[in-house]
N, C-alpha and C positions, 0 to 999 in steps of 0.2 A: 578517535577510534582506537581500540586495542585488539590485538590478536597475538597470541603467543602459542607456539607449538612447543611442548615440553618434553615429549618422548616419542620416539619413532614407533610406527606400527609396521606390519608386514602385509596383512591381507588387504585386498582390494575387492569391492563389491562386484557382483555380476547380475544385479537385479535388473531386471528388465524395467432429488432436488430439494438443494437447500437454499434458504434465502441468503443474500449477500450479508456480510458482516464487516464492521469497521475493525481495523487491525491496529490502531494506535490509541485505543482508549478502552473504556468498559464495554460490555456487550451492547450491541446496537439496540436490542430491545429495551434495556435499562435506560439507555440514553434517550430514546424516543419517549419513554414513559415519563422521564424526568422533565424533558424540555416541553412536553405537552402541558405541563403545569404553568409554564410561563406564558402570559397573555401576549399574543401578537397583535399589537394595535394596528388595524388595517384601514383606518379612516384616512381621508386625504390630508396632506400636509404640504405646507410649503417649506474634457480631455483632448488631449491633442491627437490628431490623426497620425497614424504610423506611416513611415516611409515605405516605398515599394520594396519588398524583400529582395535581397540580392539573389541572383540566379544560382550562384554557387559560392557561398561565403566560406572562406578558408577556415579550417579547424585549427584551434589553438594547439600547439604541440603538447603532448602529455607524456609523462614518464611511463615506461613500459613495466607492467607488473610481471613478477616472476612466479613460477609455480611454488606453492607451499609444500613443505615436506610432509610425508605421511606421519601421523601421530595419533596415539590413542588418548592423549591428554591435551586439551586446548583451554585457553582462557578467552572468553568472549568479550565483545565490546562493553558489556555491562560489568565486567570484572569477575564474572562467575567462572570457576574452573570446573570442567567436566572431564571425567576419566571413564573410559569404557574398557571392557575386558577384551573386546575384539572389534574389528572394523564393522560397522553396521551395514547390513545388506537389505534389511526390511525396515523402512522408516514410515511411520504413520504421521501425517500432517494434520494438526488441529488449527493451523493458522496459515494464511496465504503465502507468507514469505518462505515457508518450508517448501511448499510446492514449487515456488519460483526458483529457489536454489537448486532443488533436485533436477528440474528441467535444464537449468543452466549447466549442471554437471553431467548431463546426459543420463540421468537416472529417472526412475518412475516410483512414485509413492506406493507403499503397500496399502494405504488407506488415506482418504482425504475428507475434509469438511468443506472444501471450496471447489466443488466440481465445475461450477460456472467458470472459474478461472482456468482450471486445468484443461477443460475442453475447448478453450479458445483456439483458433487456428494458429495463433502465434505462440501457443504453448504445446500441448500434445494433440490437439484436434480430436478426431474421432477415437484415437487410441486412449485418450483420457477418460472416455466413457467406460472403459473396462476396469478402471480403478474403483474398488469398493468405497462407497460413501459411508462415513461414520455418522449414524443418526444421533439426535439429541440436540438440545439448545447449546448456544455458545457458552462454554465454561461448564456445561453440564452434559457433555457428550457421553454416550453409552459406553461404559468401560468394558462391558462384555464384548461389544462389537470391536473395540480397539484390540482386546486380547485375541479375538478370533483372527485378526490379521497377522498374528505371530510376529510382532515387531521386535527388532533389536534396539530401537530407539523411537521415542515419541517426542515430537516437537510441538510445544504449545506457546501461548502468549503470556508474558509476565503480567501480573495483575488480574489475570482471568483464570488461568488453569492451575493455580496452586492447590485448589481444593481437590483436584483429581489425583494429586501426588500419592496419597496413602494407598489408593487402590491400584493405580497404574504401575507404581514402582514395585509392586509384588511380582510383576512379570517383565518389566522393561524400564530403563532409565527415562525420566521425563526432563527434557531441556526446554525451559521457558525463556523465550527470547524477548528482547526489549529494543525496539527500533525507534531512535529519535531523529536520525538523519540517514541520508543515503550512504554515508560513510560507515554507519553501523551495518547497513545491508551488505556492504562489501566485506566488513569484518566477519559477519556470519557466513557469507559465501566461503571465505577463506577457512573458517573454522570447520564447516562441514566437509570441505574439500580435503582438509587434513585428516579428518576422521575416516573418510571413505577412500583415501588414497587417490583423489582426483585432482591433483595439482595442475596438470596440464590443461584440463577443462576449465579449472578456475582461472588460470592466467588468461586463457583465450576469452572467457566471458568478461573478466574484469577489464581487459584492454579494450574490448569492443564497447563496453559501457562507458568507460572514461573518454573514449574517442567521441561517443555520441554526446556526452555532456559538453565537451569542448566545442563540438560542431554546433550544438544547440545554443551555446553562449554566443558564438560568432554570429549565428543567424538572428538571434534575438537582438543583438547589438546593431547589426546591419539593417534590420527592419524597424528599428525604433521601438521595439516591444518593451524595453526596460522602462519606458515612460508611459506605457499603456496600462491603465488601471484594470486589474483582473480580480475576479472573485471565484473561489471554489466553494460551493455550498452543497448541502444534502438535506433530504427531507423524506418523511414518511407521514406520520401524523402531525408533525410540526417541522420547523426548519432549523438548521444550524449552519455555522460557518467554519470552514477549515482555517483556523487562525495560524499565525506564524509560530505559535508554540507547539503545533502538532506537525507531524512529519510531512504531510502533503502540503500544507500551507507554507512551511519553511522552505520546501523544495521549490515551489512556484515563485516564492519571493526572490529567488536568485536570478530569475529570467524576466520578471514583470514588475510593474509597480504594484505592490501587494500590501495595502495599508489595513491589515486586519489583525491587530494584536489580540492576545488573550484578554478577556475581561476579568480575570482573576476568579477566585473561589474554586468550586469543584469543577470537574470536567464539563458537566452539562451547562453550568452557569457561564463558564469561560467561553463557550462556543455560541452562546445565545445572542443573536442580533435580530432586532425587529426589522420589519420592512422599511420603516422610517430611517433607521440607522444605516441600512444598506443604501437607501436613496441618498442620504446625506453624503456618503462617500463616493457616489456616482461612478460605479464600475462601468467600464466600457465593454468588457467581455465577462460573461458569467458561465461557469461550468457547473452543471447541476447533476448530482447523483440522487436519483429518485429510488426510494425503497418501497416495495409493495407490501403493506401490512393490512390484512383484512380488506383487500380490494381498494386500498387508497390509490388515488390518481397520481400521475407524475406531477412534480412540483409546478412545472410550467402550465399544466392544465388546471391545477388547483387555483392558481393565482391569476389566471389569464384575464379575468374581468376586474381584478382588484385595481382601484385607481392609483394606489401608491406603487404597486408593482409596474404598472404601465408607464410610469414616469421615470423609472430607472433607465439611464442612457442605453445600457446593453439591450434592454427589452425593447425600447423605442426604435432601435436601429437593427433589430433582428440578430443580435450577437449573443443570444443565450443558447447554450448547447447542452442537451441532455447527453451525459456520458455514461459509460457502462460502470455501474457500481462494483461489479466483481473485480474490476481492474483498479479503478480510482479509489475505492474504499477498502478493498481487501489486498490488493497487490502492494507489497512493501519491499520487494526484492529488486535486484538490478534490472531484470528483464522488464518488470512492470514500470519502473521509473523511466526507463528508456522509451517505452511505448507511450507513456503519458506525456513525456516531454515532446516527442514528435507530434502527437495529436494536438497538444496545447499550442505549440508554435504555429502549426498549420492553420488552426482555426482562428487564433488571435490575429495572425497576420493576413488572413484572407479578406 
């Protein structure tokens, strides 16, 4: 992780239905279209129990974060330097980590593309419904709507929103972020805190997050979850697996037995596992993010009668959990990772 504040600023801000989208790869609609071409062979083919969780596992001591200094120039975890003319007060979010960071810093987006995340009770709740929603497809958002929000800064996703730069940068800087790990999430939290003069809020959020990670690690160890085989998968018209090469899979691998490496090739190919391949690895707990496209059913309902699906240990023992895609697929900030960890440990250890 890298974060560098290069120059100090003075101003501090006073700012007060779309389908879920993946935030660590290409647009979800492209991913689903590509993986739909891969045949899922669904004809029949031929772990250890966790310990009882400790009632209160001690958290591992963590270093205390300090507030970052206000700055109008930052270098983000991807090595990109961003310089603004003034501290941003109106920020439009085209990716979930942006909404996450603003909430952590006590700010509200001027526009969002992930209202399902923003209106969660553990984010802004009903107040999030007042934030204007930017229409358009992922990577093809309505530039006129973005401009209407009068942003000082627009935050998008690297590999997705570069095409918007020529139009957006006529009225506001576009910062495309790239998250490969939760340490990157912390780096972007620090970067935006420096730009907005919110160091105190950043330190509080970072310390709370690192404490949650340490506590989660202790609880996972005490409950024997690091030996429990877990899978996180997603589906709409077809299914994919969060591998250890993507940010969610990598995160879960630190707390569970997570044997799901990338299969190489492009993003879609790397994530494609057949039901037979999933059965062969015998996951004991499965977390499913179901996307609704054209009235498609949840993954668990789609495969309910499939003979291969039914033989997967997690399915046979009732340890398959449908989780909220707006959090598990779109949330890539410190708040999202903290909530995901709490939910994953509770369900896997139950």
